C-alpha positions in Angstrom: 20.9 10.7 -12.9 23.8 12.7 -14.4 27.2 13.1 -12.9 26.3 16.6 -11.9 23.4 15.5 -9.8 25.6 12.9 -8.2 27.9 15.7 -7.2 25.0 17.7 -5.8 23.8 14.7 -3.8 27.3 14.1 -2.5 27.6 17.7 -1.2 24.1 17.6 0.2 25.1 14.5 2.2 28.3 16.2 3.4 26.3 19.3 4.5 23.9 17.0 6.4 26.8 15.8 8.5 27.6 19.3 9.8 26.9 20.0 13.4 26.4 23.7 13.0 22.7 24.2 12.0 23.4 27.7 10.7 26.2 26.5 8.5 23.9 23.7 7.3 21.1 26.1 6.4 23.5 28.4 4.6 24.9 25.4 2.7 21.4 24.3 1.6 20.6 27.9 0.4 23.8 27.9 -1.6 23.0 24.5 -3.1 19.6 25.7 -4.2 21.2 28.7 -5.9 23.8 26.5 -7.5 21.1 24.2 -9.0 19.3 27.3 -10.4 22.6 28.5 -11.9 23.3 25.1 -13.5 19.9 25.1 -15.2 20.5 28.7 -16.3 23.8 27.8 -17.9 22.5 24.7 -19.6 19.4 26.4 -21.1 21.2 29.5 -22.3 24.5 28.1 -23.7 24.0 24.3 -24.0 27.2 23.8 -22.0 27.7 20.5 -20.3 26.6 20.6 -16.6 29.9 19.3 -15.2 32.0 22.0 -16.7 29.6 24.7 -15.7 29.3 23.4 -12.2 33.0 23.6 -11.3 33.3 27.1 -12.8 30.7 28.6 -10.5 32.1 30.7 -7.6 29.3 29.4 -5.4 30.7 25.9 -5.7 33.9 27.1 -3.9 31.8 28.4 -1.0 29.9 25.1 -0.8 33.2 23.2 -0.6 34.3 25.6 2.2 31.1 24.9 4.1 31.4 21.1 3.7 34.8 21.5 5.5 33.0 23.3 8.3 34.2 26.8 7.4 31.9 29.8 7.0 31.4 31.2 3.5 33.2 34.4 2.7 
């Protein structure tokens, strides 16, 4: 498994600990979109996953949700 997928797993585990089911569901939807975007970037440009992952605006929203905050 690549470092990117380790990060995705880490955030998935953090989202699973949230007590708000709506926030959890939204976080899962964002992770699914993020995974799609990661593949898009890799196939189109050949960029490394890790660099592309942190540049995605959706990643900021996932980090907010892991902290228990609503996405913007």
